[in-house]
N, CA, C and O atoms as a CHARMM CRD file, in Angstrom:
* protein
*
  340
    1    1 UNK  N    -18.69000  54.50700 -39.38200 PROA 1      0.00000
    2    1 UNK  CA   -18.41500  53.65200 -40.52700 PROA 1      0.00000
    3    1 UNK  C    -16.97800  53.15200 -40.39800 PROA 1      0.00000
    4    1 UNK  O    -16.03800  53.93400 -40.26000 PROA 1      0.00000
    5    2 UNK  N    -16.83800  51.85500 -40.44500 PROA 2      0.00000
    6    2 UNK  CA   -15.52200  51.23600 -40.28700 PROA 2      0.00000
    7    2 UNK  C    -15.08200  50.61000 -41.61200 PROA 2      0.00000
    8    2 UNK  O    -15.88400  50.49100 -42.53800 PROA 2      0.00000
    9    3 UNK  N    -13.81500  50.21000 -41.70400 PROA 3      0.00000
   10    3 UNK  CA   -13.37500  49.51000 -42.91600 PROA 3      0.00000
   11    3 UNK  C    -14.19800  48.24300 -43.19700 PROA 3      0.00000
   12    3 UNK  O    -14.45300  47.91600 -44.35600 PROA 3      0.00000
   13    4 UNK  N    -14.60900  47.53900 -42.14700 PROA 4      0.00000
   14    4 UNK  CA   -15.44200  46.34700 -42.33600 PROA 4      0.00000
   15    4 UNK  C    -16.76400  46.73100 -42.98300 PROA 4      0.00000
   16    4 UNK  O    -17.20700  46.09300 -43.93700 PROA 4      0.00000
   17    5 UNK  N    -17.39100  47.78100 -42.45500 PROA 5      0.00000
   18    5 UNK  CA   -18.67000  48.23600 -42.99600 PROA 5      0.00000
   19    5 UNK  C    -18.53800  48.60400 -44.47200 PROA 5      0.00000
   20    5 UNK  O    -19.35400  48.20800 -45.30400 PROA 5      0.00000
   21    6 UNK  N    -17.51700  49.35200 -44.76800 PROA 6      0.00000
   22    6 UNK  CA   -17.29300  49.78600 -46.15600 PROA 6      0.00000
   23    6 UNK  C    -17.06200  48.57700 -47.06700 PROA 6      0.00000
   24    6 UNK  O    -17.60600  48.51500 -48.17000 PROA 6      0.00000
   25    7 UNK  N    -16.26400  47.62700 -46.61000 PROA 7      0.00000
   26    7 UNK  CA   -16.01000  46.42300 -47.41100 PROA 7      0.00000
   27    7 UNK  C    -17.30600  45.66100 -47.69200 PROA 7      0.00000
   28    7 UNK  O    -17.53000  45.19900 -48.81100 PROA 7      0.00000
   29    8 UNK  N    -18.14500  45.53400 -46.68700 PROA 8      0.00000
   30    8 UNK  CA   -19.41600  44.82300 -46.85500 PROA 8      0.00000
   31    8 UNK  C    -20.28900  45.52700 -47.89300 PROA 8      0.00000
   32    8 UNK  O    -20.81100  44.89500 -48.81100 PROA 8      0.00000
   33    9 UNK  N    -20.43900  46.83900 -47.73500 PROA 9      0.00000
   34    9 UNK  CA   -21.29300  47.59500 -48.65800 PROA 9      0.00000
   35    9 UNK  C    -20.76600  47.52200 -50.08500 PROA 9      0.00000
   36    9 UNK  O    -21.53600  47.34000 -51.02800 PROA 9      0.00000
   37   10 UNK  N    -19.45900  47.66200 -50.24000 PROA 10     0.00000
   38   10 UNK  CA   -18.88100  47.60900 -51.58400 PROA 10     0.00000
   39   10 UNK  C    -19.01600  46.22600 -52.20800 PROA 10     0.00000
   40   10 UNK  O    -19.22300  46.11400 -53.41600 PROA 10     0.00000
   41   11 UNK  N    -18.90200  45.16800 -51.40000 PROA 11     0.00000
   42   11 UNK  CA   -19.09600  43.82500 -51.93400 PROA 11     0.00000
   43   11 UNK  C    -20.52400  43.65000 -52.42300 PROA 11     0.00000
   44   11 UNK  O    -20.74700  43.13200 -53.51700 PROA 11     0.00000
   45   12 UNK  N    -21.49400  44.07800 -51.61900 PROA 12     0.00000
   46   12 UNK  CA   -22.88900  43.95800 -52.03600 PROA 12     0.00000
   47   12 UNK  C    -23.17400  44.80400 -53.28100 PROA 12     0.00000
   48   12 UNK  O    -23.97000  44.41500 -54.13700 PROA 12     0.00000
   49   13 UNK  N    -22.52200  45.95200 -53.37100 PROA 13     0.00000
   50   13 UNK  CA   -22.71100  46.81900 -54.54000 PROA 13     0.00000
   51   13 UNK  C    -22.18800  46.15200 -55.80700 PROA 13     0.00000
   52   13 UNK  O    -22.80900  46.24000 -56.86700 PROA 13     0.00000
   53   14 UNK  N    -21.03400  45.47900 -55.69000 PROA 14     0.00000
   54   14 UNK  CA   -20.46100  44.72600 -56.81000 PROA 14     0.00000
   55   14 UNK  C    -20.34400  45.59200 -58.06200 PROA 14     0.00000
   56   14 UNK  O    -20.71600  45.18400 -59.16200 PROA 14     0.00000
   57   15 UNK  N    -19.82000  46.79100 -57.86200 PROA 15     0.00000
   58   15 UNK  CA   -19.78900  47.78000 -58.93800 PROA 15     0.00000
   59   15 UNK  C    -19.07800  47.35000 -60.21800 PROA 15     0.00000
   60   15 UNK  O    -19.58900  47.63700 -61.30000 PROA 15     0.00000
   61   16 UNK  N    -17.94000  46.68500 -60.15500 PROA 16     0.00000
   62   16 UNK  CA   -17.30000  46.35500 -61.43900 PROA 16     0.00000
   63   16 UNK  C    -18.22700  45.57000 -62.37700 PROA 16     0.00000
   64   16 UNK  O    -18.17300  45.73700 -63.59600 PROA 16     0.00000
   65   17 UNK  N    -19.06900  44.72200 -61.80400 PROA 17     0.00000
   66   17 UNK  CA   -19.99000  43.93100 -62.62600 PROA 17     0.00000
   67   17 UNK  C    -21.28700  44.68700 -62.89500 PROA 17     0.00000
   68   17 UNK  O    -22.10500  44.26000 -63.71000 PROA 17     0.00000
   69   18 UNK  N    -21.47000  45.81900 -62.19900 PROA 18     0.00000
   70   18 UNK  CA   -22.67300  46.63400 -62.35100 PROA 18     0.00000
   71   18 UNK  C    -23.94000  45.82000 -62.06300 PROA 18     0.00000
   72   18 UNK  O    -24.98400  46.02900 -62.68100 PROA 18     0.00000
   73   19 UNK  N    -23.82200  44.88600 -61.11000 PROA 19     0.00000
   74   19 UNK  CA   -24.96800  44.07900 -60.69100 PROA 19     0.00000
   75   19 UNK  C    -24.81300  43.78100 -59.20800 PROA 19     0.00000
   76   19 UNK  O    -23.86700  43.10600 -58.80000 PROA 19     0.00000
   77   20 UNK  N    -25.73900  44.28500 -58.40400 PROA 20     0.00000
   78   20 UNK  CA   -25.67200  44.08200 -56.96500 PROA 20     0.00000
   79   20 UNK  C    -25.84200  42.61300 -56.59800 PROA 20     0.00000
   80   20 UNK  O    -26.51100  41.84800 -57.29200 PROA 20     0.00000
   81   21 UNK  N    -25.20800  42.24400 -55.47600 PROA 21     0.00000
   82   21 UNK  CA   -25.27300  40.88100 -54.97500 PROA 21     0.00000
   83   21 UNK  C    -26.22500  40.78800 -53.79000 PROA 21     0.00000
   84   21 UNK  O    -26.43500  41.77200 -53.08100 PROA 21     0.00000
   85   22 UNK  N    -26.79500  39.62400 -53.57700 PROA 22     0.00000
   86   22 UNK  CA   -27.53800  39.30500 -52.36200 PROA 22     0.00000
   87   22 UNK  C    -26.80800  38.13500 -51.72600 PROA 22     0.00000
   88   22 UNK  O    -26.61000  37.09600 -52.35600 PROA 22     0.00000
   89   23 UNK  N    -26.40400  38.31700 -50.44900 PROA 23     0.00000
   90   23 UNK  CA   -25.51400  37.33900 -49.80800 PROA 23     0.00000
   91   23 UNK  C    -25.85800  37.15100 -48.33700 PROA 23     0.00000
   92   23 UNK  O    -26.45400  38.02200 -47.70500 PROA 23     0.00000
   93   24 UNK  N    -25.47300  36.01000 -47.81500 PROA 24     0.00000
   94   24 UNK  CA   -25.54400  35.76200 -46.38000 PROA 24     0.00000
   95   24 UNK  C    -24.25400  36.28200 -45.73600 PROA 24     0.00000
   96   24 UNK  O    -23.25300  36.47000 -46.42700 PROA 24     0.00000
   97   25 UNK  N    -24.26900  36.51400 -44.42600 PROA 25     0.00000
   98   25 UNK  CA   -23.02600  36.90300 -43.75500 PROA 25     0.00000
   99   25 UNK  C    -21.90700  35.88400 -43.97400 PROA 25     0.00000
  100   25 UNK  O    -20.74300  36.27000 -44.08900 PROA 25     0.00000
  101   26 UNK  N    -22.23100  34.60900 -44.03200 PROA 26     0.00000
  102   26 UNK  CA   -21.21500  33.58000 -44.26100 PROA 26     0.00000
  103   26 UNK  C    -20.54900  33.75700 -45.62600 PROA 26     0.00000
  104   26 UNK  O    -19.32700  33.65000 -45.73700 PROA 26     0.00000
  105   27 UNK  N    -21.34200  34.02700 -46.66200 PROA 27     0.00000
  106   27 UNK  CA   -20.76900  34.23800 -47.99400 PROA 27     0.00000
  107   27 UNK  C    -19.99400  35.54700 -48.07400 PROA 27     0.00000
  108   27 UNK  O    -18.98600  35.64000 -48.77400 PROA 27     0.00000
  109   28 UNK  N    -20.46700  36.54300 -47.35900 PROA 28     0.00000
  110   28 UNK  CA   -19.73400  37.81500 -47.31800 PROA 28     0.00000
  111   28 UNK  C    -18.35800  37.57200 -46.70300 PROA 28     0.00000
  112   28 UNK  O    -17.34500  38.03200 -47.23000 PROA 28     0.00000
  113   29 UNK  N    -18.32900  36.84700 -45.58500 PROA 29     0.00000
  114   29 UNK  CA   -17.06000  36.52800 -44.91700 PROA 29     0.00000
  115   29 UNK  C    -16.12800  35.74100 -45.83200 PROA 29     0.00000
  116   29 UNK  O    -14.91900  35.97300 -45.83400 PROA 29     0.00000
  117   30 UNK  N    -16.68300  34.81500 -46.60600 PROA 30     0.00000
  118   30 UNK  CA   -15.86800  34.00400 -47.51300 PROA 30     0.00000
  119   30 UNK  C    -15.24300  34.83500 -48.62500 PROA 30     0.00000
  120   30 UNK  O    -14.24900  34.42500 -49.22400 PROA 30     0.00000
  121   31 UNK  N    -15.82100  36.00100 -48.90500 PROA 31     0.00000
  122   31 UNK  CA   -15.32800  36.84800 -49.98400 PROA 31     0.00000
  123   31 UNK  C    -14.52100  38.04600 -49.49600 PROA 31     0.00000
  124   31 UNK  O    -13.99300  38.81400 -50.30100 PROA 31     0.00000
  125   32 UNK  N    -14.42700  38.20600 -48.17700 PROA 32     0.00000
  126   32 UNK  CA   -13.66300  39.31100 -47.59900 PROA 32     0.00000
  127   32 UNK  C    -12.66100  38.75200 -46.59200 PROA 32     0.00000
  128   32 UNK  O    -12.72100  37.57900 -46.22500 PROA 32     0.00000
  129   33 UNK  N    -11.75400  39.59300 -46.16000 PROA 33     0.00000
  130   33 UNK  CA   -10.74400  39.18000 -45.19000 PROA 33     0.00000
  131   33 UNK  C    -11.19100  39.43800 -43.74900 PROA 33     0.00000
  132   33 UNK  O    -10.38900  39.85200 -42.91300 PROA 33     0.00000
  133   34 UNK  N    -12.45400  39.19800 -43.46500 PROA 34     0.00000
  134   34 UNK  CA   -13.00300  39.38700 -42.12700 PROA 34     0.00000
  135   34 UNK  C    -13.68900  38.09900 -41.70600 PROA 34     0.00000
  136   34 UNK  O    -14.26500  37.40100 -42.54000 PROA 34     0.00000
  137   35 UNK  N    -13.63300  37.78000 -40.42200 PROA 35     0.00000
  138   35 UNK  CA   -14.24700  36.57100 -39.89500 PROA 35     0.00000
  139   35 UNK  C    -15.76900  36.63800 -39.89500 PROA 35     0.00000
  140   35 UNK  O    -16.36000  37.71600 -39.95700 PROA 35     0.00000
  141   36 UNK  N    -16.38500  35.47000 -39.82500 PROA 36     0.00000
  142   36 UNK  CA   -17.85500  35.39300 -39.86800 PROA 36     0.00000
  143   36 UNK  C    -18.50900  36.14600 -38.72300 PROA 36     0.00000
  144   36 UNK  O    -19.50900  36.83400 -38.92600 PROA 36     0.00000
  145   37 UNK  N    -17.95800  36.02300 -37.52500 PROA 37     0.00000
  146   37 UNK  CA   -18.55300  36.71000 -36.36900 PROA 37     0.00000
  147   37 UNK  C    -18.46500  38.23000 -36.54300 PROA 37     0.00000
  148   37 UNK  O    -19.41100  38.95000 -36.22400 PROA 37     0.00000
  149   38 UNK  N    -17.34500  38.70400 -37.04000 PROA 38     0.00000
  150   38 UNK  CA   -17.18800  40.13700 -37.30300 PROA 38     0.00000
  151   38 UNK  C    -18.20700  40.60200 -38.33300 PROA 38     0.00000
  152   38 UNK  O    -18.85500  41.63400 -38.15200 PROA 38     0.00000
  153   39 UNK  N    -18.34500  39.85100 -39.39600 PROA 39     0.00000
  154   39 UNK  CA   -19.31900  40.21000 -40.44400 PROA 39     0.00000
  155   39 UNK  C    -20.72700  40.21200 -39.87000 PROA 39     0.00000
  156   39 UNK  O    -21.49400  41.14200 -40.11800 PROA 39     0.00000
  157   40 UNK  N    -21.07400  39.19100 -39.10900 PROA 40     0.00000
  158   40 UNK  CA   -22.41400  39.10000 -38.53800 PROA 40     0.00000
  159   40 UNK  C    -22.72900  40.32300 -37.67200 PROA 40     0.00000
  160   40 UNK  O    -23.80800  40.90700 -37.78100 PROA 40     0.00000
  161   41 UNK  N    -21.78300  40.70500 -36.81500 PROA 41     0.00000
  162   41 UNK  CA   -21.98100  41.87100 -35.95000 PROA 41     0.00000
  163   41 UNK  C    -22.16300  43.15200 -36.76900 PROA 41     0.00000
  164   41 UNK  O    -23.02800  43.97500 -36.46700 PROA 41     0.00000
  165   42 UNK  N    -21.35700  43.30500 -37.78600 PROA 42     0.00000
  166   42 UNK  CA   -21.44200  44.52100 -38.59500 PROA 42     0.00000
  167   42 UNK  C    -22.70400  44.53500 -39.45700 PROA 42     0.00000
  168   42 UNK  O    -23.26800  45.59900 -39.71100 PROA 42     0.00000
  169   43 UNK  N    -23.14500  43.37200 -39.90200 PROA 43     0.00000
  170   43 UNK  CA   -24.39300  43.31600 -40.67600 PROA 43     0.00000
  171   43 UNK  C    -25.56600  43.80500 -39.83500 PROA 43     0.00000
  172   43 UNK  O    -26.44000  44.51400 -40.33300 PROA 43     0.00000
  173   44 UNK  N    -25.58400  43.42500 -38.56000 PROA 44     0.00000
  174   44 UNK  CA   -26.65400  43.88300 -37.67300 PROA 44     0.00000
  175   44 UNK  C    -26.62700  45.40100 -37.51700 PROA 44     0.00000
  176   44 UNK  O    -27.67100  46.05200 -37.54200 PROA 44     0.00000
  177   45 UNK  N    -25.42800  45.96000 -37.35600 PROA 45     0.00000
  178   45 UNK  CA   -25.30000  47.41100 -37.22400 PROA 45     0.00000
  179   45 UNK  C    -25.68600  48.10800 -38.53000 PROA 45     0.00000
  180   45 UNK  O    -26.36800  49.13300 -38.50500 PROA 45     0.00000
  181   46 UNK  N    -25.26000  47.56600 -39.65800 PROA 46     0.00000
  182   46 UNK  CA   -25.61100  48.16200 -40.95000 PROA 46     0.00000
  183   46 UNK  C    -27.12100  48.11200 -41.17000 PROA 46     0.00000
  184   46 UNK  O    -27.70200  49.04400 -41.72700 PROA 46     0.00000
  185   47 UNK  N    -27.74700  47.03700 -40.73700 PROA 47     0.00000
  186   47 UNK  CA   -29.20500  46.92800 -40.86900 PROA 47     0.00000
  187   47 UNK  C    -29.88600  47.93500 -39.94300 PROA 47     0.00000
  188   47 UNK  O    -30.87000  48.56700 -40.32900 PROA 47     0.00000
  189   48 UNK  N    -29.36900  48.08600 -38.72900 PROA 48     0.00000
  190   48 UNK  CA   -29.93900  49.06400 -37.78800 PROA 48     0.00000
  191   48 UNK  C    -29.87200  50.48100 -38.34000 PROA 48     0.00000
  192   48 UNK  O    -30.75000  51.30100 -38.07200 PROA 48     0.00000
  193   49 UNK  N    -28.83000  50.76500 -39.10700 PROA 49     0.00000
  194   49 UNK  CA   -28.67400  52.09700 -39.71600 PROA 49     0.00000
  195   49 UNK  C    -29.36000  52.20300 -41.07700 PROA 49     0.00000
  196   49 UNK  O    -29.31800  53.25400 -41.71700 PROA 49     0.00000
  197   50 UNK  N    -29.98400  51.12800 -41.51000 PROA 50     0.00000
  198   50 UNK  CA   -30.73300  51.16100 -42.76500 PROA 50     0.00000
  199   50 UNK  C    -29.89500  51.08100 -44.02600 PROA 50     0.00000
  200   50 UNK  O    -30.37300  51.41800 -45.10900 PROA 50     0.00000
  201   51 UNK  N    -28.63800  50.63500 -43.90000 PROA 51     0.00000
  202   51 UNK  CA   -27.75800  50.56800 -45.06500 PROA 51     0.00000
  203   51 UNK  C    -27.88100  49.25500 -45.82600 PROA 51     0.00000
  204   51 UNK  O    -27.58800  49.19100 -47.02000 PROA 51     0.00000
  205   52 UNK  N    -28.31300  48.21900 -45.13600 PROA 52     0.00000
  206   52 UNK  CA   -28.63100  46.94000 -45.76600 PROA 52     0.00000
  207   52 UNK  C    -30.01000  46.52800 -45.28600 PROA 52     0.00000
  208   52 UNK  O    -30.50200  47.01600 -44.26800 PROA 52     0.00000
  209   53 UNK  N    -30.62300  45.62900 -46.02700 PROA 53     0.00000
  210   53 UNK  CA   -31.93700  45.12500 -45.66200 PROA 53     0.00000
  211   53 UNK  C    -32.01100  43.65900 -46.05400 PROA 53     0.00000
  212   53 UNK  O    -31.19500  43.16200 -46.83000 PROA 53     0.00000
  213   54 UNK  N    -32.99000  42.99000 -45.50900 PROA 54     0.00000
  214   54 UNK  CA   -33.15900  41.58900 -45.87800 PROA 54     0.00000
  215   54 UNK  C    -33.67500  41.46500 -47.30700 PROA 54     0.00000
  216   54 UNK  O    -34.60400  42.16400 -47.71200 PROA 54     0.00000
  217   55 UNK  N    -33.07100  40.58600 -48.04000 PROA 55     0.00000
  218   55 UNK  CA   -33.58700  40.13100 -49.32800 PROA 55     0.00000
  219   55 UNK  C    -34.53500  38.97000 -49.04400 PROA 55     0.00000
  220   55 UNK  O    -35.60000  38.84800 -49.64800 PROA 55     0.00000
  221   56 UNK  N    -34.11100  38.11800 -48.10100 PROA 56     0.00000
  222   56 UNK  CA   -34.91700  36.98600 -47.64800 PROA 56     0.00000
  223   56 UNK  C    -34.58900  36.79600 -46.17000 PROA 56     0.00000
  224   56 UNK  O    -33.56400  36.20700 -45.82700 PROA 56     0.00000
  225   57 UNK  N    -35.45200  37.29200 -45.30800 PROA 57     0.00000
  226   57 UNK  CA   -35.17700  37.25900 -43.87400 PROA 57     0.00000
  227   57 UNK  C    -35.07300  35.83700 -43.34300 PROA 57     0.00000
  228   57 UNK  O    -34.20200  35.54700 -42.52300 PROA 57     0.00000
  229   58 UNK  N    -35.94000  34.95500 -43.79200 PROA 58     0.00000
  230   58 UNK  CA   -35.93000  33.57000 -43.31400 PROA 58     0.00000
  231   58 UNK  C    -34.60600  32.87200 -43.61700 PROA 58     0.00000
  232   58 UNK  O    -34.11700  32.08500 -42.80600 PROA 58     0.00000
  233   59 UNK  N    -34.03100  33.15700 -44.77400 PROA 59     0.00000
  234   59 UNK  CA   -32.76400  32.54600 -45.17400 PROA 59     0.00000
  235   59 UNK  C    -31.55700  33.36400 -44.71200 PROA 59     0.00000
  236   59 UNK  O    -30.41900  32.92700 -44.88000 PROA 59     0.00000
  237   60 UNK  N    -31.79000  34.54900 -44.12900 PROA 60     0.00000
  238   60 UNK  CA   -30.68200  35.38900 -43.66400 PROA 60     0.00000
  239   60 UNK  C    -29.87100  35.98800 -44.79400 PROA 60     0.00000
  240   60 UNK  O    -28.65700  36.15900 -44.67400 PROA 60     0.00000
  241   61 UNK  N    -30.54600  36.31100 -45.90500 PROA 61     0.00000
  242   61 UNK  CA   -29.87000  36.87700 -47.07500 PROA 61     0.00000
  243   61 UNK  C    -30.10100  38.38700 -47.09100 PROA 61     0.00000
  244   61 UNK  O    -31.22600  38.86500 -46.94600 PROA 61     0.00000
  245   62 UNK  N    -29.01500  39.11600 -47.27000 PROA 62     0.00000
  246   62 UNK  CA   -29.06000  40.58100 -47.25100 PROA 62     0.00000
  247   62 UNK  C    -28.79800  41.16600 -48.63100 PROA 62     0.00000
  248   62 UNK  O    -28.19400  40.54500 -49.50600 PROA 62     0.00000
  249   63 UNK  N    -29.28600  42.39600 -48.77900 PROA 63     0.00000
  250   63 UNK  CA   -29.00500  43.18400 -49.98000 PROA 63     0.00000
  251   63 UNK  C    -28.74900  44.63100 -49.55500 PROA 63     0.00000
  252   63 UNK  O    -29.08200  45.03300 -48.44000 PROA 63     0.00000
  253   64 UNK  N    -28.17400  45.37400 -50.43000 PROA 64     0.00000
  254   64 UNK  CA   -27.94100  46.79100 -50.22000 PROA 64     0.00000
  255   64 UNK  C    -29.28700  47.51000 -50.24800 PROA 64     0.00000
  256   64 UNK  O    -30.12600  47.21000 -51.09700 PROA 64     0.00000
  257   65 UNK  N    -29.50200  48.44400 -49.34500 PROA 65     0.00000
  258   65 UNK  CA   -30.72800  49.24000 -49.34700 PROA 65     0.00000
  259   65 UNK  C    -30.48700  50.52200 -50.14300 PROA 65     0.00000
  260   65 UNK  O    -29.35700  50.82100 -50.52900 PROA 65     0.00000
  261   66 UNK  N    -31.54500  51.26100 -50.38000 PROA 66     0.00000
  262   66 UNK  CA   -31.39100  52.53800 -51.08100 PROA 66     0.00000
  263   66 UNK  C    -30.49800  53.48300 -50.28000 PROA 66     0.00000
  264   66 UNK  O    -29.69300  54.22000 -50.85000 PROA 66     0.00000
  265   67 UNK  N    -30.64400  53.45600 -48.97100 PROA 67     0.00000
  266   67 UNK  CA   -29.80200  54.29700 -48.12200 PROA 67     0.00000
  267   67 UNK  C    -28.33200  53.88200 -48.25400 PROA 67     0.00000
  268   67 UNK  O    -27.44900  54.74000 -48.26600 PROA 67     0.00000
  269   68 UNK  N    -28.06600  52.58600 -48.35300 PROA 68     0.00000
  270   68 UNK  CA   -26.70300  52.10300 -48.56700 PROA 68     0.00000
  271   68 UNK  C    -26.15700  52.55800 -49.91200 PROA 68     0.00000
  272   68 UNK  O    -24.99200  52.94000 -50.01600 PROA 68     0.00000
  273   69 UNK  N    -26.99000  52.51800 -50.93100 PROA 69     0.00000
  274   69 UNK  CA   -26.57200  53.01800 -52.25500 PROA 69     0.00000
  275   69 UNK  C    -26.25300  54.50800 -52.17700 PROA 69     0.00000
  276   69 UNK  O    -25.27100  54.97200 -52.75700 PROA 69     0.00000
  277   70 UNK  N    -27.08900  55.25300 -51.45600 PROA 70     0.00000
  278   70 UNK  CA   -26.85900  56.69300 -51.29900 PROA 70     0.00000
  279   70 UNK  C    -25.54300  56.96300 -50.59100 PROA 70     0.00000
  280   70 UNK  O    -24.82200  57.89200 -50.95300 PROA 70     0.00000
  281   71 UNK  N    -25.22400  56.15300 -49.57700 PROA 71     0.00000
  282   71 UNK  CA   -23.95500  56.32900 -48.87500 PROA 71     0.00000
  283   71 UNK  C    -22.78100  56.08400 -49.81800 PROA 71     0.00000
  284   71 UNK  O    -21.84600  56.88400 -49.87200 PROA 71     0.00000
  285   72 UNK  N    -22.83000  54.99500 -50.54900 PROA 72     0.00000
  286   72 UNK  CA   -21.72100  54.66200 -51.44600 PROA 72     0.00000
  287   72 UNK  C    -21.55700  55.67900 -52.57000 PROA 72     0.00000
  288   72 UNK  O    -20.44400  55.89400 -53.04900 PROA 72     0.00000
  289   73 UNK  N    -22.63900  56.29900 -52.99100 PROA 73     0.00000
  290   73 UNK  CA   -22.55100  57.29300 -54.06500 PROA 73     0.00000
  291   73 UNK  C    -22.17100  58.67600 -53.54200 PROA 73     0.00000
  292   73 UNK  O    -21.97500  59.60500 -54.32500 PROA 73     0.00000
  293   74 UNK  N    -22.06600  58.81300 -52.21700 PROA 74     0.00000
  294   74 UNK  CA   -21.67700  60.09100 -51.63000 PROA 74     0.00000
  295   74 UNK  C    -22.84300  61.00200 -51.32700 PROA 74     0.00000
  296   74 UNK  O    -22.63900  62.15700 -50.95200 PROA 74     0.00000
  297   75 UNK  N    -24.06200  60.51300 -51.47900 PROA 75     0.00000
  298   75 UNK  CA   -25.25000  61.32100 -51.21200 PROA 75     0.00000
  299   75 UNK  C    -25.69100  61.27600 -49.75400 PROA 75     0.00000
  300   75 UNK  O    -26.63100  61.97000 -49.36800 PROA 75     0.00000
  301   76 UNK  N    -25.02200  60.46700 -48.94800 PROA 76     0.00000
  302   76 UNK  CA   -25.32100  60.34900 -47.52900 PROA 76     0.00000
  303   76 UNK  C    -24.00300  60.33800 -46.78800 PROA 76     0.00000
  304   76 UNK  O    -23.15600  59.48200 -47.04200 PROA 76     0.00000
  305   77 UNK  N    -23.81700  61.27800 -45.87300 PROA 77     0.00000
  306   77 UNK  CA   -22.57900  61.41600 -45.13600 PROA 77     0.00000
  307   77 UNK  C    -22.56000  60.47300 -43.93500 PROA 77     0.00000
  308   77 UNK  O    -23.60500  60.22400 -43.33200 PROA 77     0.00000
  309   78 UNK  N    -21.39900  59.95000 -43.58300 PROA 78     0.00000
  310   78 UNK  CA   -21.25300  59.04500 -42.45000 PROA 78     0.00000
  311   78 UNK  C    -21.68200  59.71200 -41.15100 PROA 78     0.00000
  312   78 UNK  O    -22.17100  59.03500 -40.24700 PROA 78     0.00000
  313   79 UNK  N    -21.50900  61.03200 -41.03900 PROA 79     0.00000
  314   79 UNK  CA   -21.94100  61.75200 -39.83700 PROA 79     0.00000
  315   79 UNK  C    -23.44300  61.64400 -39.64600 PROA 79     0.00000
  316   79 UNK  O    -23.91300  61.59100 -38.51000 PROA 79     0.00000
  317   80 UNK  N    -24.20400  61.61100 -40.72400 PROA 80     0.00000
  318   80 UNK  CA   -25.64200  61.45500 -40.63500 PROA 80     0.00000
  319   80 UNK  C    -26.00700  60.09800 -40.04600 PROA 80     0.00000
  320   80 UNK  O    -27.01600  59.97600 -39.35200 PROA 80     0.00000
  321   81 UNK  N    -25.20400  59.09000 -40.31400 PROA 81     0.00000
  322   81 UNK  CA   -25.45200  57.76400 -39.76200 PROA 81     0.00000
  323   81 UNK  C    -25.20000  57.74300 -38.27200 PROA 81     0.00000
  324   81 UNK  O    -25.96300  57.13900 -37.51800 PROA 81     0.00000
  325   82 UNK  N    -24.12800  58.40100 -37.83800 PROA 82     0.00000
  326   82 UNK  CA   -23.77600  58.42500 -36.41300 PROA 82     0.00000
  327   82 UNK  C    -24.79700  59.19400 -35.60300 PROA 82     0.00000
  328   82 UNK  O    -25.02300  58.89000 -34.43200 PROA 82     0.00000
  329   83 UNK  N    -25.42000  60.19400 -36.22200 PROA 83     0.00000
  330   83 UNK  CA   -26.43300  60.97800 -35.53500 PROA 83     0.00000
  331   83 UNK  C    -27.76700  60.27100 -35.48800 PROA 83     0.00000
  332   83 UNK  O    -28.70300  60.74200 -34.84300 PROA 83     0.00000
  333   84 UNK  N    -27.86100  59.12000 -36.18200 PROA 84     0.00000
  334   84 UNK  CA   -29.11500  58.38100 -36.20600 PROA 84     0.00000
  335   84 UNK  C    -30.11900  58.95800 -37.16600 PROA 84     0.00000
  336   84 UNK  O    -31.30700  58.64600 -37.08500 PROA 84     0.00000
  337   85 UNK  N    -29.66000  59.80400 -38.08600 PROA 85     0.00000
  338   85 UNK  CA   -30.56600  60.43500 -39.04100 PROA 85     0.00000
  339   85 UNK  C    -31.07400  59.45600 -40.05700 PROA 85     0.00000
  340   85 UNK  O    -31.85000  59.82700 -40.93700 PROA 85     0.00000
């Protein structure tokens, strides 16, 4: 788990508003201090680990998955992700 990954997950969580967001990598990049290519690469890795999922695959829109929510709430340890669990 990298700072980029954490930033992406927290943006999708959108906790202060208590309403999760669904966004494309381009919109995620526009709202964070990371480039589009960096976001795109990390989105693929986050999806491979089950932390994000497609909201609309055809449009390339992502949302936080239950596993991503569990990670952010502390119910899933980063070591479990590295082990492929």
